[in-house]
PDB file of N, CA, C and O in Angstrom:
ATOM      1  N   MET A   1      21.159  -3.246  16.279  1.00  0.00           N
ATOM      2  CA  MET A   1      21.444  -3.408  14.860  1.00  0.00           C
ATOM      3  C   MET A   1      20.667  -4.595  14.301  1.00  0.00           C
ATOM      4  O   MET A   1      20.225  -5.481  15.033  1.00  0.00           O
ATOM      5  N   ILE A   2      20.520  -4.580  12.998  1.00  0.00           N
ATOM      6  CA  ILE A   2      19.781  -5.626  12.295  1.00  0.00           C
ATOM      7  C   ILE A   2      20.769  -6.678  11.791  1.00  0.00           C
ATOM      8  O   ILE A   2      21.863  -6.344  11.335  1.00  0.00           O
ATOM      9  N   ALA A   3      20.384  -7.932  11.877  1.00  0.00           N
ATOM     10  CA  ALA A   3      21.256  -9.035  11.462  1.00  0.00           C
ATOM     11  C   ALA A   3      21.553  -8.970   9.964  1.00  0.00           C
ATOM     12  O   ALA A   3      20.715  -8.530   9.177  1.00  0.00           O
ATOM     13  N   ARG A   4      22.747  -9.410   9.579  1.00  0.00           N
ATOM     14  CA  ARG A   4      23.205  -9.407   8.191  1.00  0.00           C
ATOM     15  C   ARG A   4      22.286 -10.179   7.253  1.00  0.00           C
ATOM     16  O   ARG A   4      22.183  -9.855   6.070  1.00  0.00           O
ATOM     17  N   LYS A   5      21.618 -11.201   7.783  1.00  0.00           N
ATOM     18  CA  LYS A   5      20.771 -12.035   6.925  1.00  0.00           C
ATOM     19  C   LYS A   5      19.591 -11.248   6.346  1.00  0.00           C
ATOM     20  O   LYS A   5      18.956 -11.704   5.395  1.00  0.00           O
ATOM     21  N   TYR A   6      19.297 -10.089   6.899  1.00  0.00           N
ATOM     22  CA  TYR A   6      18.212  -9.246   6.400  1.00  0.00           C
ATOM     23  C   TYR A   6      18.709  -8.158   5.442  1.00  0.00           C
ATOM     24  O   TYR A   6      17.996  -7.195   5.158  1.00  0.00           O
ATOM     25  N   HIS A   7      19.919  -8.320   4.956  1.00  0.00           N
ATOM     26  CA  HIS A   7      20.536  -7.316   4.082  1.00  0.00           C
ATOM     27  C   HIS A   7      19.630  -6.928   2.921  1.00  0.00           C
ATOM     28  O   HIS A   7      19.431  -5.744   2.653  1.00  0.00           O
ATOM     29  N   ARG A   8      19.085  -7.922   2.235  1.00  0.00           N
ATOM     30  CA  ARG A   8      18.265  -7.662   1.048  1.00  0.00           C
ATOM     31  C   ARG A   8      17.038  -6.805   1.381  1.00  0.00           C
ATOM     32  O   ARG A   8      16.696  -5.889   0.634  1.00  0.00           O
ATOM     33  N   ILE A   9      16.385  -7.104   2.492  1.00  0.00           N
ATOM     34  CA  ILE A   9      15.190  -6.354   2.877  1.00  0.00           C
ATOM     35  C   ILE A   9      15.551  -4.946   3.325  1.00  0.00           C
ATOM     36  O   ILE A   9      14.871  -3.987   2.961  1.00  0.00           O
ATOM     37  N   VAL A  10      16.609  -4.813   4.108  1.00  0.00           N
ATOM     38  CA  VAL A  10      17.032  -3.491   4.577  1.00  0.00           C
ATOM     39  C   VAL A  10      17.493  -2.635   3.401  1.00  0.00           C
ATOM     40  O   VAL A  10      17.154  -1.455   3.322  1.00  0.00           O
ATOM     41  N   PHE A  11      18.267  -3.227   2.486  1.00  0.00           N
ATOM     42  CA  PHE A  11      18.699  -2.509   1.289  1.00  0.00           C
ATOM     43  C   PHE A  11      17.486  -2.053   0.484  1.00  0.00           C
ATOM     44  O   PHE A  11      17.423  -0.903   0.052  1.00  0.00           O
ATOM     45  N   SER A  12      16.535  -2.942   0.285  1.00  0.00           N
ATOM     46  CA  SER A  12      15.330  -2.612  -0.478  1.00  0.00           C
ATOM     47  C   SER A  12      14.531  -1.506   0.192  1.00  0.00           C
ATOM     48  O   SER A  12      13.988  -0.628  -0.479  1.00  0.00           O
ATOM     49  N   PHE A  13      14.461  -1.551   1.511  1.00  0.00           N
ATOM     50  CA  PHE A  13      13.735  -0.510   2.250  1.00  0.00           C
ATOM     51  C   PHE A  13      14.353   0.864   2.003  1.00  0.00           C
ATOM     52  O   PHE A  13      13.652   1.806   1.631  1.00  0.00           O
ATOM     53  N   PHE A  14      15.659   0.977   2.208  1.00  0.00           N
ATOM     54  CA  PHE A  14      16.308   2.280   2.049  1.00  0.00           C
ATOM     55  C   PHE A  14      16.336   2.736   0.590  1.00  0.00           C
ATOM     56  O   PHE A  14      16.168   3.922   0.309  1.00  0.00           O
ATOM     57  N   MET A  15      16.545   1.810  -0.329  1.00  0.00           N
ATOM     58  CA  MET A  15      16.537   2.166  -1.741  1.00  0.00           C
ATOM     59  C   MET A  15      15.167   2.687  -2.152  1.00  0.00           C
ATOM     60  O   MET A  15      15.069   3.708  -2.833  1.00  0.00           O
ATOM     61  N   SER A  16      14.117   1.998  -1.748  1.00  0.00           N
ATOM     62  CA  SER A  16      12.769   2.434  -2.116  1.00  0.00           C
ATOM     63  C   SER A  16      12.393   3.731  -1.405  1.00  0.00           C
ATOM     64  O   SER A  16      11.711   4.577  -1.982  1.00  0.00           O
ATOM     65  N   LEU A  17      12.829   3.893  -0.165  1.00  0.00           N
ATOM     66  CA  LEU A  17      12.547   5.119   0.575  1.00  0.00           C
ATOM     67  C   LEU A  17      13.157   6.327  -0.126  1.00  0.00           C
ATOM     68  O   LEU A  17      12.480   7.327  -0.365  1.00  0.00           O
ATOM     69  N   LEU A  18      14.434   6.224  -0.450  1.00  0.00           N
ATOM     70  CA  LEU A  18      15.121   7.352  -1.074  1.00  0.00           C
ATOM     71  C   LEU A  18      14.655   7.602  -2.509  1.00  0.00           C
ATOM     72  O   LEU A  18      14.391   8.744  -2.885  1.00  0.00           O
ATOM     73  N   MET A  19      14.556   6.557  -3.298  1.00  0.00           N
ATOM     74  CA  MET A  19      14.149   6.742  -4.696  1.00  0.00           C
ATOM     75  C   MET A  19      12.712   7.234  -4.812  1.00  0.00           C
ATOM     76  O   MET A  19      12.428   8.115  -5.624  1.00  0.00           O
ATOM     77  N   SER A  20      11.810   6.687  -4.021  1.00  0.00           N
ATOM     78  CA  SER A  20      10.426   7.146  -4.092  1.00  0.00           C
ATOM     79  C   SER A  20      10.302   8.585  -3.602  1.00  0.00           C
ATOM     80  O   SER A  20       9.506   9.360  -4.133  1.00  0.00           O
ATOM     81  N   GLY A  21      11.087   8.941  -2.591  1.00  0.00           N
ATOM     82  CA  GLY A  21      11.070  10.321  -2.105  1.00  0.00           C
ATOM     83  C   GLY A  21      11.575  11.307  -3.133  1.00  0.00           C
ATOM     84  O   GLY A  21      10.946  12.337  -3.380  1.00  0.00           O
ATOM     85  N   ILE A  22      12.709  10.993  -3.732  1.00  0.00           N
ATOM     86  CA  ILE A  22      13.287  11.885  -4.741  1.00  0.00           C
ATOM     87  C   ILE A  22      12.383  11.993  -5.967  1.00  0.00           C
ATOM     88  O   ILE A  22      12.092  13.092  -6.439  1.00  0.00           O
ATOM     89  N   MET A  23      11.946  10.848  -6.476  1.00  0.00           N
ATOM     90  CA  MET A  23      11.133  10.862  -7.697  1.00  0.00           C
ATOM     91  C   MET A  23       9.768  11.504  -7.462  1.00  0.00           C
ATOM     92  O   MET A  23       9.280  12.236  -8.323  1.00  0.00           O
ATOM     93  N   SER A  24       9.149  11.247  -6.326  1.00  0.00           N
ATOM     94  CA  SER A  24       7.851  11.868  -6.072  1.00  0.00           C
ATOM     95  C   SER A  24       7.980  13.378  -5.919  1.00  0.00           C
ATOM     96  O   SER A  24       7.081  14.113  -6.328  1.00  0.00           O
ATOM     97  N   LEU A  25       9.077  13.857  -5.341  1.00  0.00           N
ATOM     98  CA  LEU A  25       9.301  15.305  -5.246  1.00  0.00           C
ATOM     99  C   LEU A  25       9.480  15.914  -6.631  1.00  0.00           C
ATOM    100  O   LEU A  25       8.856  16.925  -6.955  1.00  0.00           O
ATOM    101  N   VAL A  26      10.326  15.303  -7.442  1.00  0.00           N
ATOM    102  CA  VAL A  26      10.585  15.817  -8.788  1.00  0.00           C
ATOM    103  C   VAL A  26       9.294  15.839  -9.618  1.00  0.00           C
ATOM    104  O   VAL A  26       8.996  16.831 -10.283  1.00  0.00           O
ATOM    105  N   ILE A  27       8.547  14.760  -9.573  1.00  0.00           N
ATOM    106  CA  ILE A  27       7.318  14.675 -10.375  1.00  0.00           C
ATOM    107  C   ILE A  27       6.251  15.633  -9.838  1.00  0.00           C
ATOM    108  O   ILE A  27       5.524  16.245 -10.620  1.00  0.00           O
ATOM    109  N   SER A  28       6.152  15.769  -8.520  1.00  0.00           N
ATOM    110  CA  SER A  28       5.182  16.711  -7.943  1.00  0.00           C
ATOM    111  C   SER A  28       5.497  18.139  -8.350  1.00  0.00           C
ATOM    112  O   SER A  28       4.602  18.877  -8.760  1.00  0.00           O
ATOM    113  N   VAL A  29       6.752  18.535  -8.241  1.00  0.00           N
ATOM    114  CA  VAL A  29       7.143  19.889  -8.630  1.00  0.00           C
ATOM    115  C   VAL A  29       6.959  20.088 -10.130  1.00  0.00           C
ATOM    116  O   VAL A  29       6.522  21.157 -10.556  1.00  0.00           O
ATOM    117  N   PHE A  30       7.277  19.099 -10.925  1.00  0.00           N
ATOM    118  CA  PHE A  30       7.090  19.186 -12.378  1.00  0.00           C
ATOM    119  C   PHE A  30       5.619  19.383 -12.722  1.00  0.00           C
ATOM    120  O   PHE A  30       5.286  20.183 -13.596  1.00  0.00           O
ATOM    121  N   ASN A  31       4.733  18.652 -12.033  1.00  0.00           N
ATOM    122  CA  ASN A  31       3.308  18.717 -12.357  1.00  0.00           C
ATOM    123  C   ASN A  31       2.593  19.956 -11.835  1.00  0.00           C
ATOM    124  O   ASN A  31       1.747  20.518 -12.531  1.00  0.00           O
ATOM    125  N   VAL A  32       2.923  20.391 -10.616  1.00  0.00           N
ATOM    126  CA  VAL A  32       2.176  21.519 -10.034  1.00  0.00           C
ATOM    127  C   VAL A  32       3.031  22.749  -9.759  1.00  0.00           C
ATOM    128  O   VAL A  32       2.486  23.816  -9.473  1.00  0.00           O
ATOM    129  N   GLY A  33       4.354  22.631  -9.838  1.00  0.00           N
ATOM    130  CA  GLY A  33       5.242  23.763  -9.560  1.00  0.00           C
ATOM    131  C   GLY A  33       5.452  23.938  -8.059  1.00  0.00           C
ATOM    132  O   GLY A  33       5.005  23.121  -7.253  1.00  0.00           O
ATOM    133  N   TRP A  34       6.143  25.023  -7.701  1.00  0.00           N
ATOM    134  CA  TRP A  34       6.428  25.316  -6.290  1.00  0.00           C
ATOM    135  C   TRP A  34       5.250  26.061  -5.674  1.00  0.00           C
ATOM    136  O   TRP A  34       5.367  27.245  -5.357  1.00  0.00           O
ATOM    137  N   VAL A  35       4.124  25.390  -5.503  1.00  0.00           N
ATOM    138  CA  VAL A  35       2.941  25.995  -4.906  1.00  0.00           C
ATOM    139  C   VAL A  35       3.069  25.989  -3.385  1.00  0.00           C
ATOM    140  O   VAL A  35       3.947  25.335  -2.822  1.00  0.00           O
ATOM    141  N   SER A  36       2.183  26.725  -2.739  1.00  0.00           N
ATOM    142  CA  SER A  36       2.298  26.872  -1.281  1.00  0.00           C
ATOM    143  C   SER A  36       2.123  25.559  -0.523  1.00  0.00           C
ATOM    144  O   SER A  36       2.681  25.404   0.563  1.00  0.00           O
ATOM    145  N   ASN A  37       1.366  24.617  -1.067  1.00  0.00           N
ATOM    146  CA  ASN A  37       1.151  23.344  -0.368  1.00  0.00           C
ATOM    147  C   ASN A  37       1.941  22.189  -0.998  1.00  0.00           C
ATOM    148  O   ASN A  37       1.511  21.037  -0.940  1.00  0.00           O
ATOM    149  N   ILE A  38       3.084  22.499  -1.594  1.00  0.00           N
ATOM    150  CA  ILE A  38       3.884  21.453  -2.264  1.00  0.00           C
ATOM    151  C   ILE A  38       4.348  20.389  -1.270  1.00  0.00           C
ATOM    152  O   ILE A  38       4.464  19.219  -1.633  1.00  0.00           O
ATOM    153  N   LEU A  39       4.611  20.772  -0.045  1.00  0.00           N
ATOM    154  CA  LEU A  39       5.061  19.796   0.948  1.00  0.00           C
ATOM    155  C   LEU A  39       3.980  18.736   1.195  1.00  0.00           C
ATOM    156  O   LEU A  39       4.276  17.542   1.251  1.00  0.00           O
ATOM    157  N   SER A  40       2.747  19.173   1.341  1.00  0.00           N
ATOM    158  CA  SER A  40       1.637  18.243   1.542  1.00  0.00           C
ATOM    159  C   SER A  40       1.418  17.366   0.313  1.00  0.00           C
ATOM    160  O   SER A  40       1.215  16.159   0.434  1.00  0.00           O
ATOM    161  N   ILE A  41       1.460  17.970  -0.856  1.00  0.00           N
ATOM    162  CA  ILE A  41       1.301  17.225  -2.111  1.00  0.00           C
ATOM    163  C   ILE A  41       2.400  16.177  -2.236  1.00  0.00           C
ATOM    164  O   ILE A  41       2.138  15.022  -2.571  1.00  0.00           O
ATOM    165  N   TRP A  42       3.648  16.598  -1.959  1.00  0.00           N
ATOM    166  CA  TRP A  42       4.787  15.693  -2.078  1.00  0.00           C
ATOM    167  C   TRP A  42       4.703  14.534  -1.077  1.00  0.00           C
ATOM    168  O   TRP A  42       4.938  13.382  -1.443  1.00  0.00           O
ATOM    169  N   LEU A  43       4.370  14.833   0.177  1.00  0.00           N
ATOM    170  CA  LEU A  43       4.309  13.776   1.186  1.00  0.00           C
ATOM    171  C   LEU A  43       3.226  12.747   0.857  1.00  0.00           C
ATOM    172  O   LEU A  43       3.432  11.551   1.064  1.00  0.00           O
ATOM    173  N   ASN A  44       2.082  13.194   0.350  1.00  0.00           N
ATOM    174  CA  ASN A  44       1.041  12.257  -0.074  1.00  0.00           C
ATOM    175  C   ASN A  44       1.520  11.394  -1.233  1.00  0.00           C
ATOM    176  O   ASN A  44       1.288  10.185  -1.259  1.00  0.00           O
ATOM    177  N   ALA A  45       2.195  12.032  -2.200  1.00  0.00           N
ATOM    178  CA  ALA A  45       2.727  11.288  -3.344  1.00  0.00           C
ATOM    179  C   ALA A  45       3.811  10.315  -2.885  1.00  0.00           C
ATOM    180  O   ALA A  45       3.881   9.187  -3.374  1.00  0.00           O
ATOM    181  N   TRP A  46       4.657  10.750  -1.946  1.00  0.00           N
ATOM    182  CA  TRP A  46       5.741   9.904  -1.452  1.00  0.00           C
ATOM    183  C   TRP A  46       5.194   8.673  -0.734  1.00  0.00           C
ATOM    184  O   TRP A  46       5.697   7.566  -0.929  1.00  0.00           O
ATOM    185  N   LEU A  47       4.182   8.859   0.083  1.00  0.00           N
ATOM    186  CA  LEU A  47       3.583   7.731   0.794  1.00  0.00           C
ATOM    187  C   LEU A  47       3.065   6.683  -0.192  1.00  0.00           C
ATOM    188  O   LEU A  47       3.303   5.487  -0.025  1.00  0.00           O
ATOM    189  N   PHE A  48       2.365   7.142  -1.206  1.00  0.00           N
ATOM    190  CA  PHE A  48       1.838   6.226  -2.215  1.00  0.00           C
ATOM    191  C   PHE A  48       2.973   5.568  -2.997  1.00  0.00           C
ATOM    192  O   PHE A  48       2.953   4.359  -3.228  1.00  0.00           O
ATOM    193  N   ALA A  49       3.968   6.370  -3.406  1.00  0.00           N
ATOM    194  CA  ALA A  49       5.093   5.847  -4.186  1.00  0.00           C
ATOM    195  C   ALA A  49       5.890   4.817  -3.390  1.00  0.00           C
ATOM    196  O   ALA A  49       6.301   3.793  -3.936  1.00  0.00           O
ATOM    197  N   PHE A  50       6.107   5.079  -2.118  1.00  0.00           N
ATOM    198  CA  PHE A  50       6.851   4.129  -1.287  1.00  0.00           C
ATOM    199  C   PHE A  50       6.083   2.823  -1.125  1.00  0.00           C
ATOM    200  O   PHE A  50       6.675   1.744  -1.140  1.00  0.00           O
ATOM    201  N   ALA A  51       4.766   2.919  -0.972  1.00  0.00           N
ATOM    202  CA  ALA A  51       3.941   1.720  -0.822  1.00  0.00           C
ATOM    203  C   ALA A  51       4.013   0.827  -2.057  1.00  0.00           C
ATOM    204  O   ALA A  51       3.838  -0.387  -1.962  1.00  0.00           O
ATOM    205  N   VAL A  52       4.268   1.425  -3.204  1.00  0.00           N
ATOM    206  CA  VAL A  52       4.436   0.657  -4.443  1.00  0.00           C
ATOM    207  C   VAL A  52       5.897   0.228  -4.612  1.00  0.00           C
ATOM    208  O   VAL A  52       6.171  -0.902  -5.017  1.00  0.00           O
ATOM    209  N   ALA A  53       6.822   1.123  -4.304  1.00  0.00           N
ATOM    210  CA  ALA A  53       8.241   0.888  -4.575  1.00  0.00           C
ATOM    211  C   ALA A  53       8.836  -0.242  -3.732  1.00  0.00           C
ATOM    212  O   ALA A  53       9.586  -1.068  -4.253  1.00  0.00           O
ATOM    213  N   PHE A  54       8.516  -0.289  -2.448  1.00  0.00           N
ATOM    214  CA  PHE A  54       9.153  -1.283  -1.573  1.00  0.00           C
ATOM    215  C   PHE A  54       8.841  -2.719  -1.997  1.00  0.00           C
ATOM    216  O   PHE A  54       9.771  -3.503  -2.183  1.00  0.00           O
ATOM    217  N   PRO A  55       7.570  -3.092  -2.156  1.00  0.00           N
ATOM    218  CA  PRO A  55       7.326  -4.463  -2.599  1.00  0.00           C
ATOM    219  C   PRO A  55       7.820  -4.729  -4.021  1.00  0.00           C
ATOM    220  O   PRO A  55       8.188  -5.854  -4.357  1.00  0.00           O
ATOM    221  N   THR A  56       7.824  -3.695  -4.847  1.00  0.00           N
ATOM    222  CA  THR A  56       8.330  -3.868  -6.215  1.00  0.00           C
ATOM    223  C   THR A  56       9.814  -4.194  -6.201  1.00  0.00           C
ATOM    224  O   THR A  56      10.256  -5.101  -6.906  1.00  0.00           O
ATOM    225  N   ILE A  57      10.585  -3.467  -5.409  1.00  0.00           N
ATOM    226  CA  ILE A  57      12.025  -3.723  -5.332  1.00  0.00           C
ATOM    227  C   ILE A  57      12.287  -5.111  -4.753  1.00  0.00           C
ATOM    228  O   ILE A  57      13.173  -5.823  -5.224  1.00  0.00           O
ATOM    229  N   ILE A  58      11.526  -5.493  -3.741  1.00  0.00           N
ATOM    230  CA  ILE A  58      11.668  -6.847  -3.180  1.00  0.00           C
ATOM    231  C   ILE A  58      11.422  -7.893  -4.273  1.00  0.00           C
ATOM    232  O   ILE A  58      12.147  -8.883  -4.367  1.00  0.00           O
ATOM    233  N   ALA A  59      10.405  -7.665  -5.090  1.00  0.00           N
ATOM    234  CA  ALA A  59      10.024  -8.649  -6.113  1.00  0.00           C
ATOM    235  C   ALA A  59      10.992  -8.699  -7.290  1.00  0.00           C
ATOM    236  O   ALA A  59      11.306  -9.785  -7.777  1.00  0.00           O
ATOM    237  N   VAL A  60      11.470  -7.548  -7.755  1.00  0.00           N
ATOM    238  CA  VAL A  60      12.277  -7.535  -8.973  1.00  0.00           C
ATOM    239  C   VAL A  60      13.780  -7.619  -8.733  1.00  0.00           C
ATOM    240  O   VAL A  60      14.535  -7.840  -9.680  1.00  0.00           O
ATOM    241  N   SER A  61      14.233  -7.448  -7.492  1.00  0.00           N
ATOM    242  CA  SER A  61      15.679  -7.449  -7.259  1.00  0.00           C
ATOM    243  C   SER A  61      16.369  -8.754  -7.658  1.00  0.00           C
ATOM    244  O   SER A  61      17.488  -8.685  -8.166  1.00  0.00           O
ATOM    245  N   PRO A  62      15.786  -9.930  -7.464  1.00  0.00           N
ATOM    246  CA  PRO A  62      16.472 -11.144  -7.939  1.00  0.00           C
ATOM    247  C   PRO A  62      16.652 -11.148  -9.465  1.00  0.00           C
ATOM    248  O   PRO A  62      17.680 -11.599  -9.971  1.00  0.00           O
ATOM    249  N   VAL A  63      15.669 -10.654 -10.178  1.00  0.00           N
ATOM    250  CA  VAL A  63      15.766 -10.575 -11.643  1.00  0.00           C
ATOM    251  C   VAL A  63      16.854  -9.584 -12.039  1.00  0.00           C
ATOM    252  O   VAL A  63      17.637  -9.850 -12.952  1.00  0.00           O
ATOM    253  N   VAL A  64      16.906  -8.457 -11.364  1.00  0.00           N
ATOM    254  CA  VAL A  64      17.924  -7.442 -11.667  1.00  0.00           C
ATOM    255  C   VAL A  64      19.319  -7.989 -11.384  1.00  0.00           C
ATOM    256  O   VAL A  64      20.239  -7.757 -12.168  1.00  0.00           O
ATOM    257  N   HIS A  65      19.491  -8.704 -10.289  1.00  0.00           N
ATOM    258  CA  HIS A  65      20.794  -9.306  -9.985  1.00  0.00           C
ATOM    259  C   HIS A  65      21.218 -10.277 -11.088  1.00  0.00           C
ATOM    260  O   HIS A  65      22.389 -10.305 -11.468  1.00  0.00           O
ATOM    261  N   LYS A  66      20.285 -11.068 -11.600  1.00  0.00           N
ATOM    262  CA  LYS A  66      20.610 -11.993 -12.687  1.00  0.00           C
ATOM    263  C   LYS A  66      20.972 -11.244 -13.961  1.00  0.00           C
ATOM    264  O   LYS A  66      21.911 -11.629 -14.657  1.00  0.00           O
ATOM    265  N   LEU A  67      20.238 -10.179 -14.276  1.00  0.00           N
ATOM    266  CA  LEU A  67      20.548  -9.376 -15.462  1.00  0.00           C
ATOM    267  C   LEU A  67      21.923  -8.731 -15.354  1.00  0.00           C
ATOM    268  O   LEU A  67      22.680  -8.702 -16.325  1.00  0.00           O
ATOM    269  N   VAL A  68      22.243  -8.216 -14.176  1.00  0.00           N
ATOM    270  CA  VAL A  68      23.558  -7.607 -13.966  1.00  0.00           C
ATOM    271  C   VAL A  68      24.653  -8.649 -14.149  1.00  0.00           C
ATOM    272  O   VAL A  68      25.688  -8.363 -14.752  1.00  0.00           O
ATOM    273  N   SER A  69      24.434  -9.842 -13.638  1.00  0.00           N
ATOM    274  CA  SER A  69      25.418 -10.916 -13.799  1.00  0.00           C
ATOM    275  C   SER A  69      25.627 -11.280 -15.267  1.00  0.00           C
ATOM    276  O   SER A  69      26.740 -11.607 -15.678  1.00  0.00           O
ATOM    277  N   LEU A  70      24.566 -11.224 -16.044  1.00  0.00           N
ATOM    278  CA  LEU A  70      24.676 -11.525 -17.484  1.00  0.00           C
ATOM    279  C   LEU A  70      25.466 -10.464 -18.237  1.00  0.00           C
ATOM    280  O   LEU A  70      26.165 -10.773 -19.202  1.00  0.00           O
ATOM    281  N   VAL A  71      25.358  -9.221 -17.799  1.00  0.00           N
ATOM    282  CA  VAL A  71      25.982  -8.117 -18.527  1.00  0.00           C
ATOM    283  C   VAL A  71      27.433  -7.874 -18.117  1.00  0.00           C
ATOM    284  O   VAL A  71      28.245  -7.424 -18.925  1.00  0.00           O
ATOM    285  N   LEU A  72      27.751  -8.170 -16.874  1.00  0.00           N
ATOM    286  CA  LEU A  72      29.104  -7.911 -16.390  1.00  0.00           C
ATOM    287  C   LEU A  72      30.046  -9.066 -16.736  1.00  0.00           C
ATOM    288  O   LEU A  72      29.674 -10.239 -16.688  1.00  0.00           O
ATOM    289  N   LYS A  73      31.262  -8.697 -17.083  1.00  0.00           N
ATOM    290  CA  LYS A  73      32.294  -9.671 -17.402  1.00  0.00           C
ATOM    291  C   LYS A  73      33.011 -10.096 -16.121  1.00  0.00           C
ATOM    292  O   LYS A  73      33.350  -9.263 -15.280  1.00  0.00           O
ATOM    293  N   GLU A  74      33.235 -11.390 -15.987  1.00  0.00           N
ATOM    294  CA  GLU A  74      33.982 -11.896 -14.822  1.00  0.00           C
ATOM    295  C   GLU A  74      35.427 -11.414 -14.895  1.00  0.00           C
ATOM    296  O   GLU A  74      36.029 -11.402 -15.968  1.00  0.00           O
ATOM    297  N   GLU A  75      35.976 -11.020 -13.760  1.00  0.00           N
ATOM    298  CA  GLU A  75      37.367 -10.585 -13.700  1.00  0.00           C
ATOM    299  C   GLU A  75      38.237 -11.761 -13.291  1.00  0.00           C
ATOM    300  O   GLU A  75      37.813 -12.648 -12.550  1.00  0.00           O
ATOM    301  N   GLY A  76      39.473 -11.744 -13.796  1.00  0.00           N
ATOM    302  CA  GLY A  76      40.440 -12.771 -13.387  1.00  0.00           C
ATOM    303  C   GLY A  76      40.412 -13.903 -14.316  1.00  0.00           C
ATOM    304  O   GLY A  76      41.157 -14.867 -14.138  1.00  0.00           O
TER     305      GLY A  76
END
């Protein structure tokens, strides 16, 4: 198992993996339809999308956490 101190990186990895996979599939199908080589098209798009998404999530997550804190009301 991975140590808890790496939570942010592990979370970012899985978030970027899933979001880039889903979005690249949706956009690939939207752009070219269900063609015979959609799997190849999607996997190429996913690889590129993940390469952008992972470092982006690492970079912007502190800003997003601050924005969420500004918008949410403290309880208690």
